[in-house]
N, C-alpha and C positions, 0 to 999 in steps of 0.2 A: 512512533508507533511500536517500535521494538521494545519488548520488555527487557530492561537492563539486568544483566547478570554480570557482576564484576568479575567473576571467575572466567567469563567468556572473553574478556579482553586479554591483557597480558600483564596485569599488575594486581597485587593484593596489598592492602595496607592494614596494619594493626595499630590503632590509635587509642590512647588511654587517658589523655589529659581532659580535664573538664573545662567547660566554657563559662566565662563570667559575662555578665550583662554588658560590661564595657567593651568586651572583645567580640561581641556578636556582630557579624557583618551587616552592612546596609547595602543592598544590591541595586544596581541600575538594570534596566531592561537589557537583556543580552543580545539584542538584534537591532540593527540600524534600519528601522522600518517605521511606518505609521500605523500603530496598532489600531485594529478595527477597520482599516481601510485597505492596506495591502499586505497585512499579516494578521494572523488570528491564533488564539490558543485553541487547539483542537482537543487535546487531552490534558487533564490535570493529574496530580498525584493521587493515587488511590489511598483514601483515609480509612478504609475498612479492613481490619486484619483477617476477616473471615473470607471464604470463597466468594462472598458477595462483594460489591464495590460501590464506592461513592466518592465524589470529590469534596473539596473543603466546604462547598455550599450544600452538601447533602443531596446533590443531584447526581447524574450519571454520565458526566462528560469525562470519563476515564474508563479503565478496564481493570480487571482483577490483577493485582500485583504491580500496576504501573508505578514506576518510581520517579518519574520526571514530569516536567512541564513541556509539552510539545508545542512549539511555536512554528506555525506552518506558513508557507507562501501560497499564492493562488495558483500559479501554473509554472511550467518549465521555462518559458521565455524569461519570466521574472528571475528564476533561479540562474539561468544562463547569463543574465546581465550582471550578476554578482551582488548578493545581499549579505552584508558583513555580519558576522557573529562577533560580539564584543565581550571583553572580560567584565564580568559583573562586579568585580572588586579587585583591588591590588592582590597580586599573588605570584607564586613561582610556578613555572611550567614543570610538572614532574613526569608527564607521560604524553606522548602524541602517537597518532597514526595518520598517514597521509596518502596511502596508495590504493585504497579500495575504490573500485569503479562505481559510478553513479548509475544504478539500474533499479528498476522496479523489482520488488520481491517476487521471485518465482517460487510458488509453494512447493514445487518438487525439489527445490534446492535449499529449503529451509534448514534442514539438518546440516548441510554443508556450510551455510552462512552463520550457523549458531556461534561459531568461535569468534566471529567478528561482528557480533550483533549490532553494535553501535557504529560500525563502519569507521570512517575517518573521525578522529576524536582528539580532544585536548582535555587534560586534567590539570587544574590549578590547585595549589595548596595555599591557603590563606592563614592568617594568624589563628592561634589556639586550636589547631587541628581541624579547621573547616576546609572542606574540599568542594569544588564545583567541577562538573563535568559537562562537556559540550559535544554531543554526538551527531552522526549523520552528516558531517561536513562534506563539502565538495572535494573531489579528488584533486590533489596537488594545489589546494587553495590555502594551506596553512601558512601563516606569516610569522610563526614563532617556532622555537626549537626547545628541546628539553634543557632545563637549567636556566632559561630566560626568566628575568623578573619583568612582569608586565604591570602596567598601570590600569586602573579602572577605566573602561571605555576604549582600551586599546584593541585593535582588530586582531582576532585570532585566526580567522579564515572566513569562508563563505558557507552559507546554507547549501546543503546538497541532498543527494538521494542515495547515500551509500549505506550498506549494511542491511539489516532487517527493517525495511520501511516501504510503505506503499504510497507515500506522498512526500514532497520536498519540505523538510522541516529541520529544526534543531531540537534535539532532546536535551533540555537543561536540567541537570540534577544537582542537588545539594546533599552533602553528607557531613555528619559530625559524629565523632566517636564511633565510626563504622555504622551509623544509623542514617537511613534516608530521612531528610527533613523536607517538609512541604514549605516552600518559601512564602506562601500566602499565610500560613498559620504560625510558622516558626517552630513547629513540633513535628514529631514523627507520626503520631496518630492523633487526630482531633475528633472528638465526639460532639463538639459544639458547632452547629452549622453557622458558617459565615464569620466565625471569630477570628479577626485579624489583629488582635491586640498586640501579639508578639511577632508580627510579620517581619520578614527579612528584607522586603522591598523598601526602598526609600519611601517615606510617607507621601511625598508629593507624587511619586510614581504610582503608588497603590491606588490613588484616586483616579488615575487614568486607565487602570487595567479593569475596565468594566467587565463584569461577568455577563456574557450574552447567553440567554436561554434560547438558543436557536439563531444562527446567523446565516444570512445569504452570502455565500462565498463568491459566486459569479453567475452569470446568465448569458444567454445568447440567442440569436436567430440563425438558422441554417437550413439548407435544402435536404439534409439527411437527419434521421433520428440519431441521437448520440448512442453509440454502441456500448460505451463503458467509460469509466472515470479517466482512463489514460487518454482517450480521444479528446475529452474535454480539457484535460490538463495539458495537452499539447499546445494550447493557446491559439490554435488555428481553426477551431470548430465554431466560428462565429462570423461566417462570410455572407449570411443572408441567402437569398435565392434570386438567380437571374431569371429573365423571361423564359428561358428554356427549361427551367427546373419544374418538375411536376408538383412539388410540395414545398410548403414552408413550415418549419418546426420552430417552436419556442421552448427553450429549456432553462432550467434553473438547477443550481447545485447548492445545497445547504449543509451546515455542520451543526453538531450539538442538538439534534432533535431528540425529543423525549417520547416515551410511550404515550399514546393518545393524541399526539399531534396530527393535524389533518391539513393537507395542502389542496388548494384549488388553483388551477391555471385557466386563463382566458386569453383568447385572441379577439381583439375588439377592432372593428372596422373604423375608417375615418369618420363615418356618420354616427359613431357611438354604439352601433349594434354589435352585440356579442355573437360572433359567428362560430366560435368554438369554446366550449366551457366544460371542464371536467374536474370533478372532485375525487381525489384518490382516497382509498381506504385509510382510516386512522392507523397509525403505527401500533403494532402489538408489542414492540420493545424499543428501547432507545437506540439511536443510530448515530455513529460518529460522523458519517457523511452519507448523503443520499441525493440522487438527482431524479428529476421528473421532467417529462416533456409532453407536449401535445402537438398535433400537426393538422394541417388542412390542405386542400388544393391550393396551389400557388395563386394568390390574389392579384396576379399581374394585371388583370383587367379592371382592378379597383385601385387606382393610384391614390396616394395621399399618405397621411401619417397614421399608421396602424399602431396598436398598443398590445404589448404582452403584459398581463397582470398576474401577480402572485399574491395569494392570500394564505396566511398561516394562522390557523386557529388552534389554541391550546387552552386547557382547563385552567381557570384562575388568572389568566393573563390577558392583556389587551390583544386584539387581533392585529397581526402584522400585515400590512398591505403595501406592496410596491408595484409601480407601473413603469414600463420601459417603452420607448418609442422605436418604431421601425418604419422607414420611409420606402414606400413602393412607388417607383417611377412610372410615368405614363409611357405609352408606346414610343414617344419621341425621345425618351430618356430624360425627361424633365421631372 
């Protein structure tokens, strides 16, 4: 989430050698996770040099001046369990930081945190002046020291919530000759939408890194309305409603939404009747993440398999529809 400013860390490098095709790196995915299931790319590199912004697919899953690929986790319990950040290629550890606390960004402390924007971080130097940077790692999780030589796939540390960030993720950045390079295009600025001919990802990996135009991050049923992202991200906001709860809420959280996207949520009774149905206004601008919820009186008197249904409609793409089950027990607890 944090915009990387190399001067904000504690190292500067001046690199002048040129790259040859033979020395261009081939990266593996830098996180030990199941992409599209328990980890997602929330922000890509900004490929627009103007105050506007666009990702390598010419969509808006980035923000102005963003220099990395943000690979996020779903919630804090997942982060606490330890999700490893991996070396994308062989290289030497030339800088580290390991002591920044894992906390959500407090806007009032933004200026104070500016000097440690990427929080806990590792920088690797590869052949022919290529650098990779891994930011926002978990405090005290680093497994490497400055001067170490690491192999591709070696654990560097764990994904965390350190520095200027509002969600648990690793900021993965590539630099060559002091220029930020988008690993999807292999260039610093790409005007060709979706051109991955010179990608830095290993070819077999690129096929797996599907570009999702709007992803469901998580969902849940609770007896309270979600107050904010942090409550959802705690991982405990999905306990349903017991017989004493006055309400039942169904919520969803999505990432990568675009201007014009429209969400509909429904709560459907065991007999198939839609008892709560709400279509939210279409988005007037792109959203990195967004949550929605609907609620109704606790259906404790109507036992059986209820359903929460999400529908995402967007121009020019198929409708996305997902349905989730919620069991309401009868008075005897069955």
